[in-house]
C-alpha positions as CSV (number, residue, x, y, z in Angstrom):
1,M,26.6,0.6,29.9
2,A,23.7,-1.8,29.5
3,P,23.9,-5.3,30.9
4,P,24.2,-8.1,28.3
5,A,20.8,-9.6,29.4
6,L,19.1,-6.3,28.7
7,I,20.7,-6.0,25.3
8,A,19.6,-9.5,24.4
9,R,16.1,-8.8,25.5
10,A,16.0,-5.6,23.5
11,G,17.3,-7.6,20.5
12,L,14.5,-10.1,20.9
13,Y,11.9,-7.5,21.2
14,T,13.3,-5.7,18.1
15,I,13.3,-8.9,16.1
16,A,9.8,-9.7,17.1
17,M,8.6,-6.2,16.2
18,M,10.4,-6.1,12.9
19,G,9.3,-9.6,12.0
20,S,5.7,-9.1,12.7
21,I,5.5,-5.7,11.0
22,S,7.5,-7.1,8.0
23,F,5.1,-10.0,7.8
24,V,2.1,-7.7,7.7
25,G,3.8,-5.6,4.9
26,A,4.8,-8.7,2.9
27,T,1.3,-10.3,3.0
28,A,-0.7,-7.1,2.4
29,K,-2.1,-6.2,-1.0
30,Q,0.3,-4.6,-3.4
31,E,1.3,-1.0,-2.5
32,K,-1.3,-0.8,0.3
33,Y,1.0,1.0,2.7
34,L,3.1,3.1,0.3
35,Y,0.9,6.1,1.0
36,L,2.5,6.3,4.4
37,G,5.8,7.9,3.1
38,G,4.7,11.5,3.6
39,P,3.1,11.2,7.1
40,L,6.1,9.1,8.3
41,L,8.5,11.8,7.1
42,A,6.5,14.4,9.1
43,G,6.7,12.0,12.1
44,V,10.5,11.7,11.7
45,A,10.7,15.5,11.6
46,L,8.7,15.7,14.9
47,V,10.9,13.1,16.5
48,A,14.0,14.9,15.4
49,V,12.8,18.3,16.7
50,S,11.9,16.6,20.0
51,G,15.5,15.3,20.2
52,F,16.9,18.8,19.9
53,A,14.6,20.2,22.6
54,P,17.1,19.8,25.4
55,L,19.5,22.1,23.5
56,V,16.9,24.9,23.4
57,L,14.8,24.5,26.5
58,P,16.1,25.6,29.9
59,A,17.0,22.9,32.4
60,T,14.3,24.1,34.7
61,A,11.6,23.0,32.3
62,V,11.8,19.4,33.6
63,R,8.3,18.4,32.7
64,T,8.7,19.6,29.1
65,L,12.0,17.9,28.8
66,A,10.5,14.6,30.0
67,F,7.6,15.0,27.6
68,T,10.0,15.6,24.6
69,E,12.1,12.6,25.7
70,N,8.9,10.4,25.6
71,I,8.1,11.8,22.2
72,W,11.6,10.9,21.0
73,L,11.5,7.4,22.5
74,Y,7.9,6.2,22.0
75,G,7.1,8.4,19.0
76,G,10.4,7.2,17.3
77,L,9.4,3.6,18.0
78,A,6.1,4.1,16.3
79,V,7.5,6.1,13.4
80,F,10.3,3.6,12.7
81,G,7.8,0.7,13.0
82,G,5.8,2.5,10.3
83,F,8.9,2.9,8.2
84,T,9.5,-0.8,8.5
85,L,6.0,-1.4,7.0
86,Y,6.6,1.2,4.3
87,D,10.1,0.0,3.4
88,V,9.0,-3.7,3.1
89,Q,6.2,-2.6,0.7
90,K,8.7,-0.4,-1.2
91,I,11.2,-3.2,-1.5
92,L,8.5,-5.6,-2.9
93,M,7.4,-3.0,-5.4
94,H,10.9,-2.4,-6.6
95,A,11.4,-6.2,-6.9
96,R,8.3,-6.5,-9.1
97,M,9.5,-3.6,-11.2
98,A,13.0,-5.2,-11.5
99,E,11.4,-8.5,-12.6
100,R,9.6,-6.6,-15.5
101,G,12.9,-4.9,-16.4
102,L,11.6,-1.4,-15.5
103,M,14.5,-0.8,-13.1
104,A,17.8,-2.4,-12.2
105,K,18.1,-4.9,-9.3
106,D,19.8,-3.4,-6.3
107,P,19.2,-5.6,-3.2
108,V,22.0,-4.0,-1.2
109,N,20.6,-0.5,-1.3
110,E,17.1,-1.8,-0.8
111,S,18.1,-3.5,2.4
112,I,19.9,-0.5,3.9
113,S,16.5,1.2,4.8
114,L,15.5,-1.9,6.8
115,E,18.8,-2.0,8.6
116,L,18.4,1.6,9.6
117,D,14.9,0.9,10.8
118,F,16.2,-2.0,12.9
119,L,19.0,0.1,14.4
120,N,16.6,2.9,15.4
121,I,14.1,0.5,16.9
122,F,16.8,-1.4,18.8
123,I,18.3,1.8,20.2
124,R,15.0,2.9,21.5
125,M,14.2,-0.5,22.9
126,V,17.5,-0.5,24.9
127,Q,16.7,3.0,26.3
128,I,13.2,2.0,27.2
129,L,14.3,-1.1,29.0
130,M,17.1,0.8,30.8
131,M,14.5,3.3,32.0
132,Q,12.3,0.5,33.3
133,Q,15.2,-1.1,35.0
134,G,16.0,2.1,36.8
135,R,12.6,2.3,38.3
């Protein structure tokens, strides 16, 4: 179990990361980062495959397992940071479309993607800090 101070630090780091990336997405030109959806989906697939590597690789392949763990941690951190940028831009685009009456307002469903980004980033932050504490 992680100590409360470490969880608080991971929470602060996650809030700082999410806040800064959301600020960039909110102040950028309209739909500037919406093209990232496809590459981010490929990145999530790579992160997911690296998460399943310990199930397939033998336990003797320690270097390979360590490499796939780093892909899962740091690659996942980068991918979900990118998804935060993408999701903020998507939410703003949907809000503009809802203002024009082109689609229904749905703030709850729009916010779920940001919550999932937050959780994924937070989990990885806790794991990274736990690894650093163990050294």
